[in-house]
C-alpha positions as CSV (number, residue, x, y, z in Angstrom):
1,X,79.6,93.5,44.4
2,X,83.2,92.5,44.8
3,X,83.5,94.2,48.2
4,X,79.9,92.5,49.5
5,X,81.4,89.4,48.7
6,X,85.0,90.0,50.5
7,X,83.6,90.1,53.3
8,X,81.0,87.6,53.7
9,X,84.4,85.6,52.6
10,X,85.5,87.1,55.5
11,X,82.9,86.8,58.1
12,X,83.1,83.5,57.1
13,X,86.5,82.8,57.6
14,X,85.8,84.1,60.9
15,X,83.6,82.1,62.1
16,X,85.6,78.3,60.6
17,X,88.3,79.8,62.1
18,X,85.8,79.9,66.0
19,X,84.3,76.5,65.0
20,X,88.1,75.7,64.6
21,X,89.3,76.0,68.0
22,X,86.7,75.1,71.2
23,X,85.2,76.8,73.3
24,X,85.3,76.7,76.7
25,X,83.0,77.2,80.1
26,X,84.9,76.9,83.6
27,X,82.4,76.5,86.4
28,X,84.3,77.2,89.2
29,X,82.4,76.4,93.3
30,X,83.6,76.6,97.0
31,X,83.6,75.0,99.8
32,X,82.0,72.5,96.8
33,X,82.6,68.8,98.4
34,X,83.0,65.6,96.4
35,X,81.2,64.2,99.4
36,X,78.0,66.1,97.8
37,X,77.7,65.2,94.6
38,X,75.9,62.1,93.4
39,X,78.3,61.0,89.9
40,X,80.7,60.8,92.7
41,X,78.8,58.6,94.8
42,X,76.7,60.6,97.4
43,X,74.8,59.3,99.5
44,X,73.0,62.8,101.0
45,X,72.1,64.2,98.3
46,X,71.2,64.0,94.3
47,X,72.6,66.2,91.5
48,X,71.4,65.5,88.5
49,X,72.9,68.8,86.7
50,X,76.9,67.3,87.4
51,X,76.2,64.7,86.6
52,X,74.6,65.7,83.2
53,X,78.3,66.5,82.7
54,X,79.4,63.4,83.8
55,X,77.4,61.6,81.4
56,X,78.5,63.3,78.6
57,X,82.8,63.8,80.0
58,X,85.0,62.4,82.2
59,X,84.5,62.5,86.4
60,X,87.3,62.5,87.1
61,X,88.0,60.4,90.5
62,X,91.7,61.4,92.0
63,X,91.8,65.2,91.3
64,X,93.8,67.6,94.0
65,X,94.3,71.0,94.9
66,X,98.2,72.6,95.5
67,X,97.0,74.7,98.6
68,X,92.7,74.2,100.5
69,X,92.2,77.4,100.7
70,X,89.4,79.6,98.7
71,X,92.1,82.5,96.9
72,X,95.0,80.1,96.5
73,X,93.5,77.8,94.7
74,X,91.8,80.5,92.1
75,X,95.2,81.9,91.6
76,X,96.6,78.7,90.8
77,X,94.1,77.8,88.4
78,X,94.8,80.7,86.5
79,X,98.4,80.7,86.7
80,X,99.2,77.0,86.1
81,X,101.5,77.9,88.6
82,X,102.2,76.8,93.0
83,X,101.3,79.3,95.8
84,X,104.7,79.7,95.9
85,X,105.8,81.0,92.0
86,X,102.2,83.1,92.3
87,X,102.2,84.8,94.9
88,X,99.9,84.5,96.7
89,X,99.9,81.5,99.1
90,X,97.0,83.1,101.8
91,X,93.4,84.6,102.4
92,X,95.0,86.9,105.6
93,X,98.6,88.7,104.3
94,X,98.7,88.0,100.4
95,X,98.5,90.5,97.4
96,X,97.9,88.5,93.5
97,X,99.2,90.1,91.6
98,X,97.3,90.5,87.9
99,X,100.2,91.7,86.2
100,X,101.7,88.1,85.9
101,X,100.8,85.9,83.0
102,X,98.0,84.0,83.0
103,X,96.1,81.5,80.6
104,X,92.6,83.9,79.7
105,X,95.6,86.7,78.3
106,X,97.0,83.7,76.5
107,X,93.6,83.3,75.2
108,X,92.9,86.9,74.4
109,X,96.3,86.9,72.1
110,X,94.8,84.0,71.1
111,X,91.7,84.9,69.6
112,X,89.7,83.7,72.4
113,X,86.6,86.8,74.2
114,X,87.0,86.4,77.7
115,X,84.9,86.8,80.8
116,X,84.5,86.5,85.0
117,X,81.9,86.2,85.9
118,X,81.3,85.8,90.2
119,X,83.5,85.0,92.3
120,X,87.2,85.8,92.0
121,X,89.0,86.4,95.7
122,X,91.4,87.5,93.9
123,X,91.2,91.4,93.6
124,X,89.6,93.8,91.9
125,X,91.4,94.7,88.9
126,X,91.4,91.1,87.4
127,X,93.4,90.7,83.8
128,X,93.2,88.6,80.5
129,X,89.0,89.2,80.0
130,X,87.3,91.3,77.9
131,X,84.8,91.3,80.3
132,X,84.5,90.8,84.3
133,X,81.5,91.5,86.7
134,X,83.1,89.7,90.3
135,X,82.3,90.1,94.2
136,X,83.7,92.3,96.7
137,X,85.7,89.6,98.4
138,X,83.9,86.4,99.2
139,X,80.5,88.2,98.4
140,X,77.1,88.0,99.8
141,X,74.6,85.4,99.1
142,X,71.2,88.0,99.5
143,X,71.1,91.4,97.4
144,X,75.3,91.9,96.5
145,X,77.5,93.7,95.3
146,X,79.6,93.6,91.6
147,X,82.2,95.0,90.6
148,X,82.9,95.4,86.3
149,X,85.4,97.4,84.3
150,X,84.8,100.7,85.2
151,X,85.5,99.6,89.0
152,X,82.2,101.1,89.9
153,X,80.6,98.8,92.4
154,X,76.7,97.8,91.3
155,X,74.1,96.8,93.5
156,X,71.8,93.9,91.9
157,X,68.6,92.2,94.1
158,X,68.3,88.4,94.3
159,X,69.8,85.4,95.2
160,X,73.7,85.4,94.5
161,X,73.6,82.0,92.3
162,X,70.8,82.8,90.1
163,X,72.5,86.8,89.5
164,X,75.9,85.1,88.5
165,X,74.4,82.6,86.1
166,X,71.7,86.1,85.3
167,X,74.7,87.7,84.5
168,X,76.4,85.4,82.3
169,X,73.8,84.7,79.8
170,X,73.4,88.0,79.0
171,X,77.2,87.8,78.5
172,X,76.3,84.7,76.0
173,X,73.9,86.5,74.6
174,X,75.9,89.9,73.7
175,X,79.7,88.3,73.1
176,X,81.6,88.6,69.7
177,X,80.1,85.4,68.1
178,X,82.7,85.7,65.2
179,X,85.6,84.6,68.3
180,X,86.2,81.5,70.5
181,X,85.0,82.5,73.5
182,X,86.6,81.0,77.5
183,X,83.8,82.4,80.3
184,X,84.9,81.4,84.4
185,X,81.4,80.8,86.3
186,X,82.8,81.9,90.2
187,X,79.7,80.8,92.3
188,X,80.0,81.8,95.7
189,X,77.7,78.2,97.0
190,X,78.9,76.6,99.4
191,X,80.8,78.9,101.2
192,X,79.5,79.5,104.7
193,X,77.7,80.7,105.8
194,X,75.9,78.1,103.9
195,X,72.2,80.4,102.9
196,X,70.1,78.9,100.5
197,X,67.6,80.5,97.9
198,X,64.2,81.3,99.7
199,X,62.6,78.7,97.4
200,X,65.5,75.9,98.9
201,X,65.1,76.5,102.8
202,X,63.5,73.1,103.7
203,X,64.5,71.5,100.5
204,X,65.9,68.8,103.2
205,X,64.4,68.6,106.6
206,X,62.7,65.3,106.4
207,X,66.1,63.3,105.8
208,X,67.9,62.3,108.3
209,X,71.5,62.3,108.1
210,X,74.2,59.5,109.1
211,X,77.2,61.1,111.4
212,X,80.7,59.9,109.7
213,X,82.0,56.8,111.0
214,X,84.9,59.4,112.6
215,X,82.7,62.6,114.0
216,X,83.6,61.8,117.5
217,X,87.8,61.2,116.2
218,X,90.0,61.7,119.3
219,X,92.8,62.9,117.3
220,X,95.3,60.9,118.4
221,X,98.4,61.0,117.3
222,X,97.9,63.1,115.3
223,X,99.2,67.2,116.8
224,X,97.6,69.3,114.3
225,X,94.2,67.5,114.8
226,X,94.2,68.2,118.2
227,X,94.9,71.9,118.1
228,X,92.5,73.1,114.6
229,X,89.4,75.3,115.6
230,X,87.2,73.6,112.9
231,X,85.0,71.5,114.8
232,X,81.1,72.1,114.3
233,X,80.8,71.1,118.0
234,X,82.6,74.1,119.5
235,X,83.6,76.1,116.6
236,X,80.8,76.4,114.3
237,X,78.5,78.9,115.6
238,X,74.6,79.0,116.3
239,X,74.4,82.7,114.8
240,X,76.5,82.9,112.1
241,X,76.8,79.5,110.8
242,X,73.1,78.0,111.7
243,X,71.2,81.3,111.8
244,X,69.7,81.3,115.7
245,X,70.1,84.9,115.1
246,X,69.0,85.5,119.1
247,X,71.8,83.5,120.2
248,X,74.5,85.7,117.5
249,X,76.8,88.2,119.5
250,X,78.3,89.4,116.0
251,X,74.5,90.9,114.6
252,X,72.5,89.4,111.5
253,X,75.8,89.4,108.8
254,X,74.1,88.8,105.3
255,X,70.5,88.1,106.7
256,X,70.3,91.8,107.2
257,X,70.4,92.5,103.5
258,X,67.2,90.9,102.6
259,X,64.4,92.4,101.0
260,X,61.3,92.5,103.4
261,X,59.4,89.1,101.5
262,X,63.2,87.5,101.4
263,X,63.2,88.4,104.5
264,X,59.7,87.1,105.6
265,X,60.6,83.4,104.1
266,X,63.8,83.0,106.2
267,X,61.5,84.7,109.1
268,X,59.3,82.2,108.3
269,X,61.4,78.8,107.7
270,X,64.0,79.5,110.2
271,X,62.3,81.3,113.9
272,X,60.5,77.7,113.6
273,X,63.2,76.0,114.1
274,X,65.0,78.6,116.9
275,X,62.1,78.1,119.0
276,X,61.9,74.2,118.8
277,X,65.1,74.1,120.0
278,X,65.4,76.4,122.6
279,X,62.1,74.6,123.7
280,X,64.8,71.4,123.6
281,X,67.3,72.5,126.0
282,X,69.8,70.0,124.4
283,X,73.5,70.0,125.6
284,X,76.4,67.7,124.6
285,X,76.2,65.7,121.9
286,X,72.6,65.9,121.4
287,X,73.0,69.6,121.1
288,X,76.1,68.6,118.6
289,X,74.2,66.3,116.3
290,X,71.7,68.9,116.5
291,X,74.2,71.4,115.2
292,X,75.6,68.8,112.7
293,X,71.6,68.6,111.0
294,X,71.4,72.3,110.9
295,X,74.4,72.0,109.4
296,X,73.7,69.7,106.4
297,X,70.1,70.8,105.4
298,X,71.6,74.0,105.1
299,X,74.5,73.0,103.2
300,X,73.2,71.5,100.5
301,X,70.1,73.2,100.6
302,X,72.9,75.9,99.3
303,X,74.3,72.9,96.8
304,X,71.0,72.6,95.4
305,X,70.5,76.5,94.0
306,X,73.9,75.7,92.7
307,X,73.5,72.2,90.7
308,X,69.9,73.9,89.6
309,X,71.8,76.8,87.9
310,X,74.6,74.5,86.5
311,X,71.5,73.2,85.4
312,X,71.0,76.1,83.2
313,X,74.5,76.8,81.9
314,X,74.0,73.2,80.4
315,X,70.5,74.0,78.7
316,X,71.9,77.7,77.4
317,X,74.7,76.3,75.7
318,X,72.5,73.3,74.1
319,X,69.2,75.8,72.8
320,X,72.1,78.1,71.3
321,X,73.7,74.7,69.8
322,X,77.1,74.7,71.7
323,X,77.4,72.1,73.1
324,X,79.3,70.0,70.0
325,X,81.8,72.5,70.2
326,X,82.3,73.6,73.8
327,X,85.0,72.2,76.4
328,X,82.9,72.2,80.1
329,X,84.8,71.5,83.1
330,X,83.1,71.9,86.5
331,X,85.2,71.9,90.2
332,X,84.9,73.2,93.0
333,X,87.9,75.8,94.8
334,X,88.9,72.8,96.8
335,X,87.1,70.1,98.6
336,X,85.1,69.8,101.8
337,X,84.5,68.3,105.6
338,X,80.7,67.4,105.4
339,X,81.5,65.8,109.9
340,X,84.7,63.8,109.0
341,X,87.0,64.0,112.1
342,X,83.5,66.7,113.7
343,X,84.4,69.2,111.6
344,X,83.5,71.6,108.8
345,X,86.2,73.7,106.4
346,X,88.6,72.6,105.5
347,X,92.8,73.4,105.5
348,X,93.6,69.9,105.9
349,X,96.0,67.8,103.4
350,X,93.5,65.0,104.7
351,X,91.1,63.5,101.6
352,X,88.5,65.9,102.2
353,X,89.8,68.9,101.6
354,X,93.0,68.0,99.8
355,X,90.7,66.1,97.3
356,X,88.0,68.6,94.7
357,X,85.2,67.2,92.9
358,X,86.7,67.5,89.3
359,X,84.6,66.6,85.6
360,X,84.8,67.0,82.3
361,X,83.3,67.2,79.1
362,X,85.2,68.1,75.5
363,X,83.0,65.9,72.6
364,X,84.7,63.9,70.4
365,X,87.4,63.9,72.9
366,X,86.6,62.8,76.0
367,X,84.4,59.3,75.6
368,X,81.2,60.0,77.5
369,X,80.2,58.5,80.7
370,X,84.2,57.4,81.4
371,X,85.8,57.7,84.6
372,X,89.8,58.4,85.3
373,X,91.8,58.0,87.9
374,X,95.2,59.4,87.2
375,X,96.5,61.5,89.7
376,X,95.2,65.4,88.4
377,X,95.4,69.4,90.2
378,X,93.8,72.5,89.5
379,X,97.3,73.4,88.0
380,X,97.0,71.4,85.4
381,X,93.4,73.5,84.4
382,X,95.0,76.1,82.3
383,X,98.3,74.1,80.6
384,X,94.5,72.0,79.3
385,X,92.9,74.8,78.8
386,X,95.6,76.1,76.3
387,X,96.2,72.9,74.5
388,X,92.3,72.4,73.3
389,X,93.2,75.6,72.0
390,X,96.0,74.6,70.2
391,X,97.7,77.9,72.0
392,X,102.0,77.2,72.9
393,X,101.7,76.5,76.8
394,X,104.5,78.6,78.8
395,X,107.2,76.8,80.4
396,X,106.8,78.2,83.0
397,X,103.8,76.5,84.1
398,X,104.0,73.9,86.3
399,X,100.7,71.3,85.6
400,X,100.2,69.4,83.0
401,X,97.8,69.3,79.7
402,X,95.3,66.4,80.6
403,X,94.7,66.2,77.3
404,X,97.2,63.5,76.7
405,X,94.8,61.6,79.3
406,X,92.1,61.0,76.7
407,X,94.5,60.5,73.6
408,X,96.5,57.3,74.9
409,X,96.0,54.4,77.7
410,X,99.3,54.6,78.4
411,X,100.6,57.9,79.1
412,X,102.8,58.6,81.8
413,X,101.4,62.2,84.0
414,X,102.2,62.3,87.3
415,X,102.6,59.1,89.8
416,X,103.0,61.7,93.0
417,X,101.9,64.6,94.4
418,X,103.2,68.2,95.9
419,X,100.6,70.2,98.5
420,X,101.7,73.3,100.4
421,X,99.2,75.4,103.2
422,X,100.5,78.4,104.5
423,X,98.0,80.2,106.3
424,X,98.6,80.1,109.7
425,X,95.1,82.4,111.3
426,X,91.3,81.4,111.2
427,X,90.9,77.1,112.3
428,X,93.9,77.5,113.8
429,X,95.5,75.0,111.4
430,X,99.0,74.5,111.4
431,X,101.3,75.7,108.2
432,X,102.5,72.1,106.2
433,X,103.8,70.8,102.9
434,X,104.0,67.1,102.1
435,X,103.5,64.1,99.0
436,X,100.3,62.0,98.0
437,X,101.3,58.9,96.1
438,X,99.5,55.7,95.4
439,X,99.2,54.5,98.7
440,X,100.8,56.2,100.7
441,X,100.7,60.2,102.4
442,X,103.2,62.0,104.3
443,X,102.8,65.1,106.0
444,X,105.2,67.6,107.4
445,X,103.0,70.6,109.7
446,X,105.9,73.6,111.2
447,X,105.0,76.5,112.7
448,X,101.8,75.9,115.2
449,X,102.3,72.3,114.8
450,X,106.2,70.5,114.5
451,X,105.6,67.2,113.2
452,X,105.4,64.6,111.4
453,X,102.8,62.3,110.2
454,X,102.3,59.2,107.9
455,X,99.2,57.7,106.2
456,X,98.5,53.6,104.7
457,X,95.4,55.1,102.4
458,X,94.6,52.3,101.5
459,X,94.1,50.3,104.7
460,X,93.4,53.4,106.6
461,X,91.8,55.4,104.4
462,X,90.5,58.1,106.7
463,X,93.3,58.6,108.0
464,X,93.2,57.8,112.1
465,X,96.1,56.1,111.9
466,X,99.5,58.2,111.9
467,X,102.1,55.3,111.3
468,X,105.6,58.0,111.6
469,X,108.0,56.6,114.1
470,X,106.3,53.5,114.5
471,X,108.5,50.2,113.7
472,X,108.7,48.7,110.7
473,X,107.8,52.4,108.5
474,X,111.3,53.6,108.5
475,X,111.9,52.6,105.5
476,X,109.0,54.1,103.7
477,X,109.2,57.5,105.3
478,X,113.1,57.0,103.5
479,X,111.0,56.3,100.4
480,X,108.8,59.4,100.4
481,X,111.0,61.7,101.7
482,X,113.8,61.4,99.1
483,X,109.9,61.9,96.7
484,X,109.2,65.0,98.6
485,X,112.5,66.3,97.9
486,X,112.6,66.0,94.6
487,X,109.1,67.4,94.0
488,X,109.9,69.8,96.2
489,X,112.6,70.6,93.7
490,X,110.7,70.3,90.9
491,X,108.7,73.2,91.7
492,X,111.4,75.0,93.0
493,X,109.7,75.5,96.3
494,X,112.1,77.1,98.9
495,X,110.2,77.1,102.1
496,X,110.2,74.2,102.0
497,X,113.6,73.0,100.9
498,X,114.4,75.4,103.7
499,X,112.9,73.8,106.8
500,X,113.5,70.3,105.1
501,X,117.7,71.3,105.3
502,X,117.0,71.8,108.8
503,X,116.3,68.5,109.6
């Protein structure tokens, strides 16, 4: 009898311990623009389930990334370190060392059960997780493969966003309920080629999307913008991107993975669009604007499934009485262009790609429906989670816990942000680094283009007027270069330091 009482007491202690530490759910989407989220004021679409997180938590209106590209962003989120410190600078040449420190390892040693499900894009053997089931590399939208902890690849039938949510709920069903948990849900959506679930094809066909004001940007006095290869006009492919398959020179890509029913629905939707396009024989601006409309319809239709499955996650937490003691963070790995400057993709330090959506709820800590205008970064996720779990934040981590922002109205947090993008291949974006303050942004491009750019974000929020070298701005440039050098020293970026020393 005493033995039974002792075991019961121990179980109660374990459950009490689990309840003291908040559960954590991090939902990371891919290339989801803040311009496409209604809680950020989007006029393009509605995202009711992401908005649910915002209503019950905080919307960060000035959340940014350190390096606007998929794999490197996730490496920063995991480690709390800039790319030059975690070693994963780009998608083309870098290899992520999973042996290095990350927040999951600390949570795991601190009593958490941890899992990553979906897109990781940092190799196939993550560490610090009790369970993982991840997409190989970028993964596929239809009937994707998943790599498990045994190293085996499993093929699953269905649409990737639904499958990732299914697997996440299955893991939650089978978790050790005596432990707090940390679950990272890594979605593929809304990555190129924006292939919607069959249920969402045509969802926005009756919507006429207005062109962004700078859609026909001429890139005057902006050399890096001139040489990029990410325009809807010239870069976006009719077959690969817009599903007009008879135009494709590269085959049908992920469409080939569809089963007969999926392909029938795909053909029933896209073939009439392609036939109509051919009959119209569009050229010039008319064709470019047609491409923009198709892009927006596919992108937002893909995002619709993302939002719906986020709703499933929130519903699961509510159904299982987990809401009150669970932190939920939604963010994209970076921002994305929805036609601004005539572009799609990301990479640049300009606002649309540098800035990312980030929304967080933490019942009892964060006031529901609040907004925060502090400069926060994906760099801050790791230390925030460890702080919430009452674990020591490693001194090496370069981010800051965001929790003090909700404990005092007078917190000195960050008055400027440092950014460094390295990749020098796809889309022809010149590597660059820079500093953003409340009003100004100073960027140093190097390698492909060697130039400086300065923007007054108060007068020129769309960043079309490069002020560098213009009369009256020498003092501001000097101040910003001083701030930039301090940040380079603070974050110990030796590459940037060498480039600055050459000036």
